[in-house]
C-alpha positions, 0 to 999 in steps of 0.5 A: 202596713207592710207585712213582715214575714220570716222563713217558714221554718221559723214557725216551728222554732220555740224560743230557747228559755231557761229559768232565771232567778236574779237573786238565786243563792245557788245556780246549778241549772246550766251545767256551768262550773261553779268553781272559781279559777283561783287568784294565781290563774286569774292574774295570768288571764288578766296578763294575757288579756292585757296583751291583746291589741283590741284595735286589731282583728283576732286571728282569722280562724284562731290558727294558734289555738287550732295548732295547739289542739291539733298537735295534742291530738296528732292531727293536721291543723286544718282538721280543727275549727273553732267556734263561739262555743261548740253550739256555733259549730253545731249550727254551722254544720247544719248549714253546711251539710243540711238544707232543704230536702236533707234530713238531720237526725239527733237523739231524743231526749237530748239537747233541745237546741239540736232541733232548732239548729236543724230547722234554722238550716231548713233541714228536716228534723228526724229524732231517733229514740234512745233506749228506755235507760237513755243509752244509744242502742247501736243496732237499733240506731243503725237500723233507723239510719238504714230506714230514714237515711239521714244526711247527718246523724248527731249523737250527744255523748255523754247525753244531755240532760241524762248524763249517760255515756255510751261505750266507744265500741258502740259509737264506733259501730254506729260510725262505721255503719250509719252511712252518713256524716256522724257528729259526736257532741262530746261537750261533757266527755272529760267527766266520763270514766270517773275523770281518770282517762276520759280519752278512752271514751272519746271518738277523737281516737277514731278520726284517722280511720273514718272520713264521715266523723266530726267530733265537737268539744267545748271549753264551757264545761270542764275548763269553766269558760262558759262566759267566753264562748269557745269550742272546737271541732275536729274531723276528717279533711273532707268534712272540715273542707266543707264545714269551714266554708260556713264559718265566718272570718274573725268569729272568735274574739281575741280575749277568748282566744288568748284565755283559751290558749292559756288554759289549754296549755295548763293540763294540770288545771283541767285534770285537778278541776275534773277530779274534784267535780267527779268526786263531788258528783259521787257524793251528790249522787249518793245523797240523792239516792239515799233520799229515794230518787232514781239517778241516771248514770252520769259521765258529765258534770250534772245529775238527772234525778227522777222522783220514784217509789216512796217519794211519789207514794208519800207525796201523792198516795199509792193509788193509780199505779198504771204507767200513765198515772205514774208519769202524771204523779212524777210530773207533779212531784218534779214540778213541786220539787222545782218550785220548792227549791226555787222558793229557797233560791236554789235554781235547778233545771226543770224537765219534769213535764218532758214526756220522755223524762217525766218528773226529772230535774237536772242538777249541775254539780256545784261546790261541796257546800252548795251540794250539801245545801241542795241535799238538805233542802230536798230532804226538808221539802220531802218531809214537808210534802209528807205532812201536807 
């Protein structure tokens, strides 16, 4: 029998798995937007889709949408590239700037797929630690880069799964001193600064000044187009010239391009949606903190919560408060909460056994009624745990 082997780097890649419950009543595990686009916009979408000639290839690189994005950002259209979600662009940039013998660095804890993309490109993964509160320490990161000399540095801002948003000043300090290509993954940036003017936090503003910068955005979160898979990257001309060599022609389909153009032109749609989510995020945070959880500061459309203090004491007693025991109790509490929510057909994201996030759960901001149900369910679970 012929032995079939894959590349050696694939041995280190674990399958990307997300918990799924086919009949879940509330799904808040994937940072999707649960709000429906509305009947009026749906009719515009259907009209745009109907006008697409499915017997023809789409625009080779989505030139129309690239032009719209470039115009809004004040860039040359060549400085913008589209992908099937910003995830495709992450993968392609690892191919374009990585490879055997090259290092790519990314934050930990952060988006789990970074390491996968790095290994797929046969690059060397070099994660850098966030500070104890899960922010980037710019001075520590610059020192890290001087020591490790990565070829590419990826920063997730706001960070997934904690939601922390680093200041533009700190990010510029890193970009100016990293000594390599810096990739800013801004998938959630629209929800930062309380959604009022998120551009003040975006490194897109720095593109005219730095040749070593690539900024990634997505339509999956704020625009609510996760099912269509579309994102974009904007970078300096030298960076984009290299990245575009790794992009295949016709890689974003006609329907996705048509709907992306429609929503990108509709600025009021984005502003209204973000404002509602940010408002609901504040209410959800307040409710979780009243229940006794530590909640990371969030500039995203999700919250990362950790069972602490009285929650651990009530569920598992007050013995063994040294750090290792606290982490173990937090992991057990987080798993208990996840399982109990799942039993109520509420699906959240479980990070409880991540050693850097012991006990943590990530909850996407749902509809107001969903958020209320989640808070009521958690309150009920904690009461039941006290009696057990």
